[in-house]
N, C-alpha and C positions, 0 to 999 in steps of 0.2 A: 249881312255880308254874302255876296254872291260872286264866287270866283270860278263858276262853271265856264268851261271853254277857254280859260286863260292857260297858256302854256306853263308847265312847271319850270322853274320854281316860283313863278309869279304868285300862285295861290298861297304859297307858304309865307310870302311877305305881306299879305293883306292883313292890316291890323283891324281887330275887332274892337268894339267899345270897351272902355276900361272896366275892369272887374273891381268892385269895391273891396278894400282890404278889411280883414276882421278887426276886432277891437284894438289892434296895435296902433292905429292912427296913421299908418303910413299912407302916402298918396297912392291913388290907384295907378296901376301900370297896365299897358296894353297886354292882352292875353297872348298875343303871338308877335314875334318880331322876326325879321329876316335873319336867318342863320348866316354867318359869314361864309361858310361853304356848305350849301345844302346837301351836296353829295355825301358829306361825312355823316349826316344824320341818317341817311337811308342805308348806307353800306354796313352800318353796325349790326344789322339783323340778317345780313346776307352771307352767302358762301365766301369763305376766306377771311371773315372778320376775326380779329384777334380777341374780341370780347364775347364770342359765342358761348364759351364755357361760363363766364360770369352771368350772361343773360339767361342761360339755362338754369343756373342756380336761383336767380330771381324768379323765374317762371315756376320753378318747383316750390317756391315760397308763396305762390299765389299772386304774384305781380303779373298783370296783364300787359303784354307787349304788343304794341300796334305799330304798323308801318303804313305810311301814306301810299295808297295804290297808284295815285297819279304820279308821284315821284318815282316809284318803282318802275312804272311803265316808261316814263320819260328817260330814265337812265338804263332801261332794258335789264332790270334786275329782278323782276317779278318771279321768274323761274328759279332764281337763285336764293329766294327767301328761305332761311334756315330755322328761324325762331319767331314765334308770334303769329299774328294774323294780319291780313291785308285790311286796311280800313280807309278812312278818308279824313281830310282835315277838319271837317265839321265835327265828326265823332271825337277826334283827338282833342280838339279845342274844348269840346263839351266836357270830356273827362277832366281836362286840366282845370276848367272853371269850377267843377264840382269837387275837386280834390282838396284835402286838408293841407297838403304840401305838394309843391312842384319843385323838382330839382332842376337847377339851371347850371349851364357850364360856367 
C-alpha cells in the first residue's frame, strides 16, 4: 500500500490486504476502512474534544494514543493536538494488525 502524496482523507480509505483472523474461523476483514466522517477520528485527540479526560485516563493506563499526522495537517489541527503522538497511517495500521484486539465503532 502506497498512499504517499494522496490528499487526506484518501490515504485513510485505502484498504490493505486482509488480515487472517485467529482460530475463531471468522472471514478475514480489511485492516482499514473509510471512516464515515474522517474528521471525527482526528478531533478526538485535539483541543476542545469532550473525550480528552477519558483519553488521558487511557494514556495513564499505558494505552498508546496515535493521531495521523497527514489528517492533522489536512484539517489544520496539528498545533491543537492535546493527547498522544503524531504518527502515520502505516504505523497505525501496523499496530492494529499486531494487536490482540481492535475496538471498532
